[in-house]
PASEBA-1860 file (N, C-alpha, C; in nm, 3 decimals):
! residues 65
1> MKDILGFV> 0.082/-0.118/0.000/0.000/0.000/0.000/0.087/0.125/0.000 ~ 0.198/0.121/0.077/0.286/0.237/0.082/0.348/0.264/-0.056 ~ 0.382/0.157/-0.127/0.439/0.174/-0.262/0.338/0.237/-0.357 ~ 0.213/0.191/-0.348/0.108/0.246/-0.435/0.085/0.393/-0.401 ~ 0.076/0.424/-0.274/0.055/0.562/-0.232/0.171/0.651/-0.277 ~ 0.294/0.601/-0.263/0.410/0.677/-0.310/0.404/0.704/-0.459 ~ 0.360/0.604/-0.536/0.347/0.620/-0.681/0.240/0.724/-0.714 ~ 0.124/0.714/-0.647/0.013/0.806/-0.675/0.054/0.950/-0.641
9> IARDIMHQ> 0.123/0.969/-0.531/0.167/1.103/-0.493/0.267/1.157/-0.596 ~ 0.359/1.072/-0.640/0.456/1.114/-0.742/0.387/1.153/-0.871 ~ 0.287/1.077/-0.913/0.213/1.108/-1.036/0.135/1.238/-1.020 ~ 0.079/1.260/-0.902/0.005/1.383/-0.877/0.098/1.503/-0.890 ~ 0.217/1.493/-0.834/0.314/1.602/-0.844/0.351/1.627/-0.990 ~ 0.370/1.519/-1.066/0.402/1.533/-1.208/0.289/1.603/-1.282 ~ 0.163/1.567/-1.252/0.050/1.632/-1.317/0.042/1.780/-1.280 ~ 0.069/1.811/-1.155/0.068/1.951/-1.113/0.173/2.031/-1.189
17> RQWLAVIK> 0.290/1.973/-1.207/0.397/2.041/-1.282/0.359/2.060/-1.428 ~ 0.291/1.961/-1.485/0.245/1.976/-1.624/0.145/2.091/-1.635 ~ 0.049/2.097/-1.544/-0.050/2.204/-1.547/0.016/2.340/-1.529 ~ 0.112/2.350/-1.438/0.182/2.477/-1.417/0.258/2.520/-1.542 ~ 0.319/2.423/-1.613/0.390/2.455/-1.737/0.293/2.506/-1.843 ~ 0.175/2.446/-1.852/0.074/2.491/-1.950/0.026/2.631/-1.914 ~ 0.000/2.655/-1.787/-0.045/2.787/-1.742/0.059/2.893/-1.779 ~ 0.185/2.863/-1.752/0.292/2.956/-1.786/0.299/2.980/-1.936
25> ELGGYNAL> 0.285/2.872/-2.014/0.291/2.883/-2.160/0.176/2.967/-2.216 ~ 0.060/2.960/-2.151/-0.057/3.035/-2.198/-0.058/3.180/-2.152 ~ 0.039/3.219/-2.071/0.047/3.359/-2.031/0.018/3.385/-1.886 ~ 0.017/3.283/-1.804/-0.006/3.302/-1.661/-0.151/3.283/-1.622 ~ -0.176/3.298/-1.494/-0.309/3.270/-1.440/-0.418/3.362/-1.495 ~ -0.383/3.484/-1.530/-0.484/3.578/-1.580/-0.535/3.540/-1.718 ~ -0.461/3.455/-1.789/-0.501/3.415/-1.924/-0.594/3.294/-1.923 ~ -0.617/3.234/-1.807/-0.696/3.111/-1.800/-0.845/3.142/-1.789
33> PILNSFPQ> -0.927/3.055/-1.847/-1.072/3.071/-1.829/-1.111/3.032/-1.687 ~ -1.216/3.090/-1.639/-1.267/3.053/-1.506/-1.347/2.924/-1.523 ~ -1.309/2.821/-1.450/-1.372/2.690/-1.468/-1.521/2.691/-1.439 ~ -1.566/2.774/-1.348/-1.709/2.779/-1.318/-1.790/2.834/-1.433 ~ -1.724/2.898/-1.530/-1.797/2.953/-1.643/-1.817/2.850/-1.754 ~ -1.756/2.731/-1.740/-1.773/2.626/-1.839/-1.914/2.568/-1.825 ~ -1.990/2.562/-1.935/-2.128/2.511/-1.925/-2.132/2.366/-1.877 ~ -2.205/2.341/-1.770/-2.211/2.207/-1.712/-2.272/2.108/-1.810
41> RKENQRFS> -2.358/2.151/-1.899/-2.419/2.061/-1.996/-2.316/2.005/-2.093 ~ -2.203/2.075/-2.109/-2.098/2.028/-2.198/-1.997/1.937/-2.127 ~ -2.008/1.931/-1.995/-1.918/1.848/-1.917/-1.947/1.700/-1.945 ~ -1.842/1.624/-1.966/-1.858/1.480/-1.987/-1.876/1.416/-1.850 ~ -2.000/1.413/-1.802/-2.028/1.373/-1.665/-2.003/1.225/-1.639 ~ -1.986/1.149/-1.745/-1.954/1.007/-1.727/-1.822/0.991/-1.651 ~ -1.732/1.090/-1.667/-1.602/1.082/-1.603/-1.585/1.180/-1.487 ~ -1.683/1.264/-1.462/-1.671/1.365/-1.358/-1.644/1.306/-1.221
49> YACISFTI> -1.714/1.203/-1.188/-1.703/1.145/-1.055/-1.672/0.996/-1.062 ~ -1.600/0.955/-1.166/-1.567/0.814/-1.184/-1.467/0.768/-1.079 ~ -1.489/0.650/-1.030/-1.400/0.591/-0.931/-1.374/0.446/-0.971 ~ -1.249/0.407/-0.972/-1.214/0.269/-1.002/-1.194/0.198/-0.869 ~ -1.259/0.086/-0.853/-1.250/0.013/-0.727/-1.199/-0.128/-0.753 ~ -1.104/-0.169/-0.672/-1.052/-0.304/-0.678/-1.084/-0.372/-0.546 ~ -1.152/-0.486/-0.553/-1.190/-0.556/-0.431/-1.133/-0.697/-0.432 ~ -1.118/-0.752/-0.316/-1.064/-0.886/-0.302/-1.159/-0.990/-0.357
57> DGTGTPTG> -1.289/-0.971/-0.337/-1.385/-1.072/-0.379/-1.421/-1.065/-0.528 ~ -1.371/-0.962/-0.598/-1.392/-0.953/-0.743/-1.527/-0.898/-0.783 ~ -1.607/-0.849/-0.688/-1.741/-0.799/-0.723/-1.735/-0.659/-0.781 ~ -1.628/-0.588/-0.751/-1.619/-0.449/-0.798/-1.695/-0.354/-0.709 ~ -1.755/-0.405/-0.603/-1.830/-0.321/-0.511/-1.737/-0.270/-0.402 ~ -1.723/-0.138/-0.389/-1.632/-0.084/-0.287/-1.676/-0.126/-0.148 ~ -1.578/-0.157/-0.063/-1.608/-0.195/0.074/-1.591/-0.078/0.169 ~ -1.543/0.035/0.119/-1.524/0.153/0.201/-1.508/0.274/0.111
65> R> -1.452/0.378/0.164/-1.435/0.501/0.085/-1.336/0.482/-0.024
END
């Protein structure tokens, strides 16, 4: 579990650095659109709150958070 958590944290840091590089390339924070102004009807809601769960019994039903 510690190895998985270490990997996930490292990937999160990498993603944050990618986003910061894009923000800088686009001209800084003032050049970005405000996310709340994006029309929710255009949001691909199938992936908005997607969660992948791995269980021991193979049912795919989460046993906790």
